[in-house]
ZADO-1210 file (C-alpha; in nm, 4 decimals, padded with zeros to 6 digits):
<atoms>
<atom x="-00.5026" y="01.0126" z="-00.2544" code="MET" pos="1"/>
<atom x="-00.8802" y="00.9986" z="-00.2331" code="ARG" pos="2"/>
<atom x="-01.0795" y="00.7001" z="-00.3571" code="TYR" pos="3"/>
<atom x="-01.4455" y="00.6648" z="-00.4514" code="ILE" pos="4"/>
<atom x="-01.6090" y="00.3231" z="-00.3963" code="PRO" pos="5"/>
<atom x="-01.6521" y="00.1267" z="-00.7191" code="PHE" pos="6"/>
<atom x="-01.9738" y="-00.0453" z="-00.8276" code="LEU" pos="7"/>
<atom x="-01.8189" y="-00.3182" z="-01.0368" code="ALA" pos="8"/>
<atom x="-01.9842" y="-00.6601" z="-01.0178" code="LEU" pos="9"/>
<atom x="-01.7867" y="-00.9067" z="-00.8067" code="LEU" pos="10"/>
<atom x="-01.7957" y="-01.2821" z="-00.8515" code="PHE" pos="11"/>
<atom x="-01.7677" y="-01.4364" z="-00.5098" code="ILE" pos="12"/>
<atom x="-01.6531" y="-01.7969" z="-00.5176" code="LEU" pos="13"/>
<atom x="-01.6554" y="-02.0478" z="-00.2324" code="PRO" pos="14"/>
<atom x="-01.3370" y="-02.0497" z="-00.0283" code="SER" pos="15"/>
<atom x="-01.0942" y="-02.3202" z="-00.1194" code="CYS" pos="16"/>
<atom x="-00.7926" y="-02.4652" z="00.0539" code="SER" pos="17"/>
<atom x="-00.5133" y="-02.2129" z="00.1034" code="MET" pos="18"/>
<atom x="-00.2456" y="-02.4800" z="00.1272" code="THR" pos="19"/>
<atom x="-00.0269" y="-02.5583" z="-00.1696" code="GLY" pos="20"/>
<atom x="00.0884" y="-02.3296" z="-00.4475" code="GLY" pos="21"/>
<atom x="-00.2186" y="-02.1106" z="-00.4884" code="GLY" pos="22"/>
<atom x="-00.2708" y="-01.9324" z="-00.8202" code="ASP" pos="23"/>
<atom x="-00.2124" y="-01.6091" z="-01.0078" code="HIS" pos="24"/>
<atom x="-00.5258" y="-01.4565" z="-00.8521" code="TRP" pos="25"/>
<atom x="-00.3463" y="-01.4496" z="-00.5175" code="GLY" pos="26"/>
<atom x="-00.5654" y="-01.7202" z="-00.3641" code="ASN" pos="27"/>
<atom x="-00.2928" y="-01.8543" z="-00.1357" code="LYS" pos="28"/>
<atom x="-00.1228" y="-01.7836" z="00.1976" code="PRO" pos="29"/>
<atom x="00.0674" y="-01.4619" z="00.2432" code="GLY" pos="30"/>
<atom x="00.4331" y="-01.4455" z="00.1526" code="SER" pos="31"/>
<atom x="00.6923" y="-01.5652" z="00.4000" code="GLN" pos="32"/>
<atom x="01.0664" y="-01.5734" z="00.3512" code="GLY" pos="33"/>
<atom x="01.0646" y="-01.3228" z="00.0646" code="PHE" pos="34"/>
<atom x="01.3781" y="-01.1148" z="00.0130" code="ARG" pos="35"/>
<atom x="01.2714" y="-00.8586" z="-00.2482" code="THR" pos="36"/>
<atom x="01.0524" y="-00.5541" z="-00.1805" code="VAL" pos="37"/>
<atom x="00.9275" y="-00.3403" z="-00.4696" code="VAL" pos="38"/>
<atom x="00.8655" y="00.0128" z="-00.3384" code="ILE" pos="39"/>
<atom x="00.6273" y="00.2401" z="-00.5251" code="ASP" pos="40"/>
<atom x="00.6285" y="00.6127" z="-00.4492" code="ALA" pos="41"/>
<atom x="00.2824" y="00.7179" z="-00.5637" code="GLY" pos="42"/>
<atom x="00.2209" y="00.9938" z="-00.8216" code="HIS" pos="43"/>
<atom x="00.5175" y="01.1932" z="-00.9578" code="GLY" pos="44"/>
<atom x="00.6061" y="01.4257" z="-01.2433" code="GLY" pos="45"/>
<atom x="00.2963" y="01.5865" z="-01.3941" code="LYS" pos="46"/>
<atom x="00.0800" y="01.4185" z="-01.1275" code="ASP" pos="47"/>
<atom x="00.1346" y="01.5916" z="-00.7901" code="PRO" pos="48"/>
<atom x="-00.1293" y="01.3910" z="-00.6053" code="GLY" pos="49"/>
<atom x="-00.2941" y="01.5700" z="-00.3145" code="ALA" pos="50"/>
<atom x="-00.1633" y="01.9103" z="-00.2074" code="VAL" pos="51"/>
<atom x="-00.1986" y="02.0275" z="00.1520" code="SER" pos="52"/>
<atom x="-00.3648" y="02.3664" z="00.1854" code="ARG" pos="53"/>
<atom x="-00.2143" y="02.3849" z="00.5351" code="HIS" pos="54"/>
<atom x="00.1546" y="02.3345" z="00.4477" code="THR" pos="55"/>
<atom x="00.1661" y="02.3466" z="00.0666" code="GLY" pos="56"/>
<atom x="00.3277" y="02.0026" z="00.0650" code="GLN" pos="57"/>
<atom x="00.2688" y="01.7947" z="-00.2476" code="ARG" pos="58"/>
<atom x="00.1858" y="01.4311" z="-00.2006" code="GLU" pos="59"/>
<atom x="00.4272" y="01.3173" z="-00.4715" code="LYS" pos="60"/>
<atom x="00.7196" y="01.4702" z="-00.2782" code="ASP" pos="61"/>
<atom x="00.6168" y="01.3202" z="00.0556" code="ALA" pos="62"/>
<atom x="00.5637" y="00.9812" z="-00.1105" code="ASN" pos="63"/>
<atom x="00.9116" y="00.9810" z="-00.2637" code="LEU" pos="64"/>
<atom x="01.0749" y="01.0901" z="00.0600" code="ASP" pos="65"/>
<atom x="00.8973" y="00.8130" z="00.2504" code="LEU" pos="66"/>
<atom x="00.9928" y="00.5587" z="-00.0171" code="ALA" pos="67"/>
<atom x="01.3597" y="00.6504" z="00.0102" code="LYS" pos="68"/>
<atom x="01.3473" y="00.6280" z="00.3880" code="ARG" pos="69"/>
<atom x="01.1810" y="00.2857" z="00.3662" code="LEU" pos="70"/>
<atom x="01.4504" y="00.1694" z="00.1244" code="ARG" pos="71"/>
<atom x="01.7168" y="00.2782" z="00.3742" code="SER" pos="72"/>
<atom x="01.5411" y="00.1000" z="00.6601" code="GLU" pos="73"/>
<atom x="01.5244" y="-00.2255" z="00.4644" code="LEU" pos="74"/>
<atom x="01.8821" y="-00.2063" z="00.3357" code="LYS" pos="75"/>
<atom x="02.0878" y="-00.5069" z="00.4359" code="GLY" pos="76"/>
<atom x="01.7829" y="-00.7262" z="00.5018" code="SER" pos="77"/>
<atom x="01.6086" y="-00.7143" z="00.1632" code="PHE" pos="78"/>
<atom x="01.6724" y="-00.6373" z="-00.1980" code="ARG" pos="79"/>
<atom x="01.4767" y="-00.3169" z="-00.2603" code="THR" pos="80"/>
<atom x="01.3609" y="-00.1991" z="-00.6031" code="VAL" pos="81"/>
<atom x="01.2185" y="00.1497" z="-00.6533" code="MET" pos="82"/>
<atom x="00.9563" y="00.2021" z="-00.9235" code="ILE" pos="83"/>
<atom x="01.0588" y="00.5672" z="-00.9281" code="ARG" pos="84"/>
<atom x="01.3538" y="00.7233" z="-00.7455" code="SER" pos="85"/>
<atom x="01.3018" y="01.0769" z="-00.8744" code="ASN" pos="86"/>
<atom x="01.0221" y="01.3146" z="-00.9704" code="ASP" pos="87"/>
<atom x="00.8856" y="01.1461" z="-01.2816" code="ARG" pos="88"/>
<atom x="00.5438" y="01.0283" z="-01.3927" code="PHE" pos="89"/>
<atom x="00.4813" y="00.6534" z="-01.4205" code="VAL" pos="90"/>
<atom x="00.1447" y="00.5259" z="-01.5428" code="ASP" pos="91"/>
<atom x="-00.0331" y="00.2930" z="-01.3011" code="LEU" pos="92"/>
<atom x="-00.0401" y="00.0063" z="-01.5496" code="ASP" pos="93"/>
<atom x="00.3341" y="00.0493" z="-01.6069" code="ASP" pos="94"/>
<atom x="00.3897" y="00.0303" z="-01.2308" code="ARG" pos="95"/>
<atom x="00.2084" y="-00.3040" z="-01.2316" code="VAL" pos="96"/>
<atom x="00.4182" y="-00.4319" z="-01.5227" code="LYS" pos="97"/>
<atom x="00.7365" y="-00.3244" z="-01.3456" code="PHE" pos="98"/>
<atom x="00.6412" y="-00.5015" z="-01.0218" code="ALA" pos="99"/>
<atom x="00.5472" y="-00.8185" z="-01.2084" code="ASN" pos="100"/>
<atom x="00.9080" y="-00.8563" z="-01.3232" code="ARG" pos="101"/>
<atom x="01.0037" y="-00.9596" z="-00.9704" code="TYR" pos="102"/>
<atom x="00.8759" y="-01.3024" z="-00.8733" code="GLY" pos="103"/>
<atom x="00.8851" y="-01.3949" z="-00.5072" code="GLY" pos="104"/>
<atom x="00.8632" y="-01.0273" z="-00.4090" code="ALA" pos="105"/>
<atom x="00.6050" y="-00.8009" z="-00.2470" code="ILE" pos="106"/>
<atom x="00.4876" y="-00.4591" z="-00.3644" code="LEU" pos="107"/>
<atom x="00.4326" y="-00.1688" z="-00.1241" code="VAL" pos="108"/>
<atom x="00.2789" y="00.1460" z="-00.2768" code="SER" pos="109"/>
<atom x="00.3185" y="00.4575" z="-00.0612" code="LEU" pos="110"/>
<atom x="00.0752" y="00.7501" z="-00.0523" code="HIS" pos="111"/>
<atom x="-00.0747" y="01.0216" z="00.1653" code="PHE" pos="112"/>
<atom x="-00.4448" y="01.0911" z="00.1627" code="ASN" pos="113"/>
<atom x="-00.6900" y="01.3757" z="00.1095" code="SER" pos="114"/>
<atom x="-01.0583" y="01.4119" z="00.1968" code="GLY" pos="115"/>
<atom x="-01.2798" y="01.5668" z="00.4609" code="SER" pos="116"/>
<atom x="-01.0907" y="01.7907" z="00.7033" code="SER" pos="117"/>
<atom x="-01.2138" y="01.5724" z="00.9903" code="SER" pos="118"/>
<atom x="-01.0613" y="01.2531" z="00.8535" code="ARG" pos="119"/>
<atom x="-00.7150" y="01.1552" z="00.9659" code="LYS" pos="120"/>
<atom x="-00.4939" y="00.8595" z="01.0344" code="GLY" pos="121"/>
<atom x="-00.3392" y="00.5866" z="00.8185" code="PRO" pos="122"/>
<atom x="-00.5297" y="00.3558" z="00.5838" code="GLU" pos="123"/>
<atom x="-00.4218" y="00.0333" z="00.4151" code="THR" pos="124"/>
<atom x="-00.5742" y="-00.0993" z="00.0928" code="TYR" pos="125"/>
<atom x="-00.5469" y="-00.4607" z="-00.0227" code="TRP" pos="126"/>
<atom x="-00.7324" y="-00.7098" z="-00.2413" code="TRP" pos="127"/>
<atom x="-00.5553" y="-01.0422" z="-00.2886" code="ARG" pos="128"/>
<atom x="-00.5865" y="-01.3119" z="-00.0213" code="VAL" pos="129"/>
<atom x="-00.2080" y="-01.3414" z="-00.0087" code="ASP" pos="130"/>
<atom x="-00.1817" y="-00.9688" z="00.0701" code="SER" pos="131"/>
<atom x="-00.4095" y="-00.9671" z="00.3750" code="HIS" pos="132"/>
<atom x="-00.1500" y="-01.0578" z="00.6379" code="GLY" pos="133"/>
<atom x="00.0907" y="-00.7920" z="00.5128" code="LEU" pos="134"/>
<atom x="-00.1925" y="-00.5374" z="00.5050" code="ALA" pos="135"/>
<atom x="-00.2878" y="-00.6137" z="00.8651" code="VAL" pos="136"/>
<atom x="00.0714" y="-00.5778" z="00.9785" code="ARG" pos="137"/>
<atom x="00.1248" y="-00.2500" z="00.7927" code="CYS" pos="138"/>
<atom x="-00.1964" y="-00.0971" z="00.9240" code="GLN" pos="139"/>
<atom x="-00.1135" y="-00.1955" z="01.2814" code="ARG" pos="140"/>
<atom x="00.2337" y="-00.0510" z="01.2420" code="ALA" pos="141"/>
<atom x="00.1219" y="00.2832" z="01.0983" code="MET" pos="142"/>
<atom x="-00.1478" y="00.3209" z="01.3649" code="LYS" pos="143"/>
<atom x="00.1222" y="00.2908" z="01.6312" code="SER" pos="144"/>
<atom x="00.2723" y="00.6119" z="01.4900" code="VAL" pos="145"/>
<atom x="-00.0525" y="00.7938" z="01.4028" code="ALA" pos="146"/>
<atom x="-00.3444" y="00.6415" z="01.5959" code="PRO" pos="147"/>
<atom x="-00.6911" y="00.7373" z="01.4728" code="SER" pos="148"/>
<atom x="-01.0269" y="00.5790" z="01.3995" code="SER" pos="149"/>
<atom x="-01.1576" y="00.8716" z="01.1938" code="ALA" pos="150"/>
<atom x="-01.0866" y="00.6974" z="00.8641" code="ASN" pos="151"/>
<atom x="-01.1371" y="00.3772" z="00.6642" code="ALA" pos="152"/>
<atom x="-00.8601" y="00.1854" z="00.8390" code="GLY" pos="153"/>
<atom x="-00.7983" y="-00.1530" z="00.6754" code="LEU" pos="154"/>
<atom x="-00.9919" y="-00.1614" z="00.3488" code="ASN" pos="155"/>
<atom x="-01.0323" y="-00.4261" z="00.0792" code="ARG" pos="156"/>
<atom x="-01.0427" y="-00.2352" z="-00.2502" code="ARG" pos="157"/>
<atom x="-00.9966" y="-00.3513" z="-00.6086" code="ARG" pos="158"/>
<atom x="-00.7431" y="-00.0995" z="-00.7390" code="LEU" pos="159"/>
<atom x="-00.4830" y="-00.1345" z="-01.0092" code="ARG" pos="160"/>
<atom x="-00.2073" y="-00.1565" z="-00.7476" code="LEU" pos="161"/>
<atom x="-00.3922" y="-00.4018" z="-00.5201" code="THR" pos="162"/>
<atom x="-00.5650" y="-00.6307" z="-00.7727" code="ARG" pos="163"/>
<atom x="-00.3533" y="-00.6342" z="-01.0868" code="ASN" pos="164"/>
<atom x="00.0007" y="-00.7229" z="-00.9729" code="PRO" pos="165"/>
<atom x="00.0944" y="-01.0912" z="-00.9764" code="SER" pos="166"/>
<atom x="00.2700" y="-01.0602" z="-00.6388" code="ILE" pos="167"/>
<atom x="00.1343" y="-00.9743" z="-00.2931" code="PRO" pos="168"/>
<atom x="00.0671" y="-00.6004" z="-00.2850" code="CYS" pos="169"/>
<atom x="-00.0627" y="-00.3297" z="-00.0535" code="VAL" pos="170"/>
<atom x="-00.1288" y="00.0404" z="-00.0920" code="LEU" pos="171"/>
<atom x="-00.0538" y="00.2458" z="00.2188" code="LEU" pos="172"/>
<atom x="-00.1945" y="00.5904" z="00.2966" code="GLU" pos="173"/>
<atom x="00.0238" y="00.7402" z="00.5688" code="GLY" pos="174"/>
<atom x="-00.2269" y="01.0036" z="00.6799" code="GLY" pos="175"/>
<atom x="-00.4385" y="01.2945" z="00.5547" code="TYR" pos="176"/>
<atom x="-00.2789" y="01.6008" z="00.4011" code="LEU" pos="177"/>
<atom x="-00.6234" y="01.7632" z="00.4183" code="SER" pos="178"/>
<atom x="-00.6324" y="01.7454" z="00.7995" code="ASN" pos="179"/>
<atom x="-00.4776" y="02.0498" z="00.9667" code="SER" pos="180"/>
<atom x="-00.2891" y="01.8771" z="01.2500" code="SER" pos="181"/>
<atom x="-00.1966" y="01.5652" z="01.0590" code="GLU" pos="182"/>
<atom x="-00.0667" y="01.7542" z="00.7558" code="SER" pos="183"/>
<atom x="00.1791" y="01.9323" z="00.9840" code="ARG" pos="184"/>
<atom x="00.2974" y="01.5982" z="01.1211" code="LYS" pos="185"/>
<atom x="00.3460" y="01.4638" z="00.7696" code="ILE" pos="186"/>
<atom x="00.5468" y="01.7762" z="00.6849" code="TYR" pos="187"/>
<atom x="00.7942" y="01.6747" z="00.9571" code="SER" pos="188"/>
<atom x="01.0884" y="01.4629" z="00.8388" code="ALA" pos="189"/>
<atom x="01.1010" y="01.3034" z="01.1825" code="ALA" pos="190"/>
<atom x="00.7426" y="01.1810" z="01.1456" code="HIS" pos="191"/>
<atom x="00.8080" y="01.0375" z="00.7993" code="ARG" pos="192"/>
<atom x="01.1130" y="00.8601" z="00.9411" code="GLU" pos="193"/>
<atom x="00.8964" y="00.7029" z="01.2122" code="LYS" pos="194"/>
<atom x="00.6517" y="00.5851" z="00.9476" code="LEU" pos="195"/>
<atom x="00.9346" y="00.4328" z="00.7424" code="ALA" pos="196"/>
<atom x="01.0746" y="00.2487" z="01.0441" code="LYS" pos="197"/>
<atom x="00.7403" y="00.1051" z="01.1466" code="THR" pos="198"/>
<atom x="00.6467" y="-00.0038" z="00.7908" code="ILE" pos="199"/>
<atom x="00.9878" y="-00.1696" z="00.7606" code="ALA" pos="200"/>
<atom x="00.9173" y="-00.3546" z="01.0846" code="GLY" pos="201"/>
<atom x="00.5861" y="-00.4817" z="00.9476" code="ALA" pos="202"/>
<atom x="00.7592" y="-00.6079" z="00.6329" code="ILE" pos="203"/>
<atom x="01.0232" y="-00.7885" z="00.8390" code="ARG" pos="204"/>
<atom x="00.7533" y="-00.9510" z="01.0531" code="ASP" pos="205"/>
<atom x="00.5666" y="-01.0710" z="00.7449" code="GLN" pos="206"/>
<atom x="00.8843" y="-01.2172" z="00.5946" code="ALA" pos="207"/>
<atom x="00.9666" y="-01.3954" z="00.9200" code="ALA" pos="208"/>
<atom x="00.6206" y="-01.5097" z="01.0329" code="LYS" pos="209"/>
<atom x="00.3933" y="-01.5092" z="00.7297" code="GLY" pos="210"/>
<atom x="00.0271" y="-01.4695" z="00.8212" code="ASP" pos="211"/>
<atom x="00.0679" y="-01.5780" z="01.1849" code="ALA" pos="212"/>
<atom x="-00.1294" y="-01.3568" z="01.4271" code="SER" pos="213"/>
<atom x="-00.2953" y="-01.1548" z="01.1507" code="THR" pos="214"/>
<atom x="-00.6392" y="-01.3113" z="01.1864" code="GLY" pos="215"/>
<atom x="-00.8314" y="-01.5504" z="00.9610" code="PRO" pos="216"/>
<atom x="-00.7664" y="-01.5345" z="00.5907" code="ARG" pos="217"/>
<atom x="-01.0429" y="-01.3579" z="00.4004" code="PRO" pos="218"/>
<atom x="-01.2693" y="-01.5274" z="00.1491" code="ARG" pos="219"/>
<atom x="-01.1465" y="-01.5457" z="-00.2057" code="PHE" pos="220"/>
<atom x="-01.3118" y="-01.2980" z="-00.4433" code="ILE" pos="221"/>
<atom x="-01.2554" y="-01.3474" z="-00.8131" code="LYS" pos="222"/>
<atom x="-01.2898" y="-01.0214" z="-01.0033" code="ALA" pos="223"/>
<atom x="-01.1523" y="-00.8819" z="-01.3297" code="PRO" pos="224"/>
<atom x="-00.8418" y="-00.6633" z="-01.3273" code="PRO" pos="225"/>
<atom x="-00.9024" y="-00.3039" z="-01.2253" code="SER" pos="226"/>
<atom x="-00.9217" y="-00.0518" z="-01.5100" code="ARG" pos="227"/>
<atom x="-00.8843" y="00.3252" z="-01.5288" code="ALA" pos="228"/>
<atom x="-01.2609" y="00.3551" z="-01.5799" code="THR" pos="229"/>
<atom x="-01.3475" y="00.1768" z="-01.2519" code="ASP" pos="230"/>
<atom x="-01.2949" y="00.4772" z="-01.0223" code="ALA" pos="231"/>
<atom x="-01.0789" y="00.7902" z="-01.0054" code="PRO" pos="232"/>
<atom x="-00.7349" y="00.6999" z="-00.8757" code="GLY" pos="233"/>
<atom x="-00.7860" y="00.3292" z="-00.9351" code="SER" pos="234"/>
</atoms>
C-alpha cells in the first residue's frame, strides 16, 4: 500500500504528563496487560491493494494469509478478533468503528507495500502517543526477518487506521511487492509465517512490558480525524 504525505495543518500542543488515565486522543502510556487484539487484513473484495508484477500476488490475499497466521500465533494468549476473515471489502471507516467496539484492546492492521522498485523492507505507521511503544516493537520485530534501510522505517502518519481508532493502533507494511527479490520472499508461505511469529512476539512483549525499552514517548500532536480526502489510501 503506497502513501503520499499529507499537508493537513497540525496543532502541536505542549507535552503533558503521561501518567494517569490519558484521554480519547491517545495521549497516555502505551497499553500493557491487554488481552484482546483486533487484527485487520488490509484491502479485500473489490479492492485488491497492490499487485506484484513479479509474482502476480495480490496484496489483499497476502494480507489475509498473514492475518490468519498471526491469529494462530496469538491463540491461547489473547482473544483475537478479525475485521475480515475472508475476501470481502470493508470500508476504512467501518474498520475503525469495528475496532472501537473493543475497549482495552489494540488494533494491528496488516499490509504489504508498493512503490519504487528500489524500496524494500518493512514499515510501521502510527500516530497516537499510546501506540508508539507497540510501533517500535513491531518495526524491530519485522526488521529481524527482513532487514533493510531502503524505506521509511518507523513513520508517524495520520491515517484513518492510525489516528481515528479509540484504542492503540498500528499499521504494518510487511515489505514491498514492487521489489523483485522481496516480492518473491513475500510469496513464500514460510516467510509470511516468520513475519507472523515475530509480530506476535512484539505484541506479547508490549502486553508484558508496556513501553519499557522503546525509547522516549513522542510529543502529543492534536489533529482532526483523518478523512478520505486527506491522501490516497488514508
